[in-house]
C-alpha positions, -999 to 999 in steps of 0.1 A, spaced: -245 -563 114 -241 -592 138 -204 -602 143 -210 -630 168 -241 -652 170 -245 -678 198 -276 -700 194 -287 -728 217 -253 -733 232 -250 -763 255 -220 -778 271 -217 -810 292 -186 -827 306 -178 -857 327 -164 -851 362 -131 -870 363 -135 -878 400 -171 -889 401 -178 -899 365 -209 -877 368 -221 -859 337 -222 -822 345 -241 -796 325 -220 -764 326 -240 -744 300 -277 -752 297 -291 -731 268 -274 -698 260 -284 -677 230 -275 -640 222 -258 -620 194 -232 -592 194 -233 -564 169 -202 -552 151 -184 -526 172 -204 -534 204 -190 -540 238 -208 -569 255 -201 -581 291 -212 -615 303 -216 -621 340 -234 -645 364 -230 -665 396 -197 -683 402 -196 -715 383 -224 -706 359 -202 -713 328 -194 -678 316 -157 -686 310 -168 -719 293 -189 -698 269 -159 -676 261 -137 -707 256 -162 -721 232 -163 -689 212 -124 -688 213 -124 -723 199 -106 -738 229 -135 -760 237 -162 -777 217 -199 -773 226 -221 -803 231 -249 -787 211 -258 -754 195 -238 -731 172 -214 -702 173 -210 -680 142 -184 -653 138 -190 -632 107 -216 -657 96 -191 -686 97 -192 -716 121 -160 -717 142 -139 -748 141 -110 -740 164 -88 -711 176 -82 -684 151 -66 -649 151 -101 -636 141 -110 -642 178 -81 -627 198 -81 -635 236 -68 -613 264 -62 -636 294 -63 -629 331 -28 -644 334 -13 -620 307 1 -650 287 30 -630 272 62 -644 257 87 -637 285 117 -640 262 104 -614 238 105 -576 242 73 -556 245 77 -548 208 85 -584 199 53 -596 216 32 -575 194 52 -581 162 50 -619 167 12 -620 161 16 -598 130 42 -621 116 20 -651 122 -8 -633 104 14 -628 73 18 -590 76 48 -579 55 80 -574 75 83 -537 67 48 -530 81 50 -550 113 70 -527 135 51 -495 126 18 -512 133 30 -526 166 43 -492 177 9 -477 168 -9 -500 192 17 -497 219 12 -460 218 -25 -465 220 -23 -484 252 3 -461 268 34 -482 264 54 -458 242 90 -458 254 88 -493 267 93 -511 234 127 -527 244 116 -538 279 108 -574 287 75 -585 304 91 -591 338 102 -554 338 66 -542 336 40 -538 363 9 -560 362 -12 -532 347 14 -526 320 16 -563 311 -22 -563 306 -20 -532 284 6 -552 264 -19 -581 261 -45 -557 248 -21 -542 223 -11 -576 210 -47 -587 204 -58 -553 189 -29 -552 165 -42 -583 148 -75 -566 141 -97 -595 153 -134 -597 144 -141 -603 181 -119 -594 210 -124 -619 239 -115 -608 274 -116 -632 303 -116 -612 336 -85 -594 324 -82 -570 353 -89 -595 382 -52 -600 390 -43 -563 396 -51 -540 425 -82 -520 427 -66 -486 418 -49 -501 388 -81 -519 378 -100 -486 377 -73 -470 355 -73 -500 331 -110 -499 329 -109 -462 319 -81 -469 295 -101 -497 279 -131 -474 273 -108 -449 256 -93 -476 234 -128 -488 226 -139 -453 216 -108 -450 194 -109 -483 175 -144 -497 181 -135 -534 182 -163 -559 190 -156 -569 226 -169 -600 245 -159 -594 281 -163 -619 309 -164 -605 345 -179 -612 379 -179 -575 388 -212 -558 382 -198 -522 384 -171 -531 359 -197 -547 335 -219 -516 336 -191 -491 333 -176 -508 303 -205 -522 283 -232 -513 258 -252 -543 270 -247 -569 298 -257 -605 294 -267 -619 328 -265 -656 330 -284 -678 355 -268 -704 378 -257 -736 363 -269 -750 340 -268 -715 327 -294 -697 306 -297 -661 297 -315 -645 326 -317 -611 310 -298 -588 286 -296 -554 301 -289 -523 280 -266 -498 296 -281 -462 294 -248 -443 297 -233 -420 271 -197 -424 259 -170 -414 266 -171 -425 303 -149 -420 333 -154 -432 369 -158 -398 385 -188 -388 364 -203 -423 362 -204 -429 400 -227 -398 404 -250 -409 375 -284 -422 387 -286 -444 356 -254 -461 365 -266 -469 401 -300 -480 389 -285 -504 363 -260 -518 388 -289 -523 413 -311 -540 387 -284 -565 377 -274 -572 413 -311 -579 421 -312 -603 391 -281 -622 405 -294 -622 441 -328 -635 430 -312 -663 410 -290 -673 440 -321 -673 463 -339 -697 439 -309 -720 438 -307 -721 476 -345 -728 479 -342 -756 453 -314 -772 473 -335 -770 504 -365 -785 487 -345 -814 474 -327 -821 507 
């Protein structure tokens, strides 16, 4: 069953400085199955975050369609929960309050909100921190809170925009492993934007590789790794290295074509 269907997606905008019409997304089409983890990556500026923002309902496409559960999206909705790179937490609310807020907005009865919130806080490793405020948490813990807040609302699609880019490398590896464990436990449908090839392969069932702007789907790569996964075993797996190398070659080849095109037009 397809949870997310993107067809002929196209996005143009006008540069406010030059008044030039810029095509950010050229022609992007792919689908995400229910309970599948998809990563989207491509060269810098290829429009991968723009695609995510259109799916989230924050931006409107110029052409094409985006269906979630067979329905055309018309704007932001709790059915498409977003985990941002910048955490985007309510600083005046406690850890528990941040998760409860979304449940209240969704109309969950008062007596059910706190038990549900605690369940998801336990899932992401924040048991015992319910009464803390976001500024009292480390960056990694704040991002775990962001994940719990989205998952508690049981979205049809969980959208993640480079959520681990702002933490250090060691914390990032731990969060990636935690996310695979959460995915195994709850099996949400995940749309994950990243610029990190290793991260994309480690986390995903499939990786959508976009071309340079105006972006198109270069290739959709299936990840041949069993779950559950951890970094120690994956790094020694030849399938992991082969898949990373293949995607890196796709990206390098695309960048070479762009450079050559620039030279030819000079």
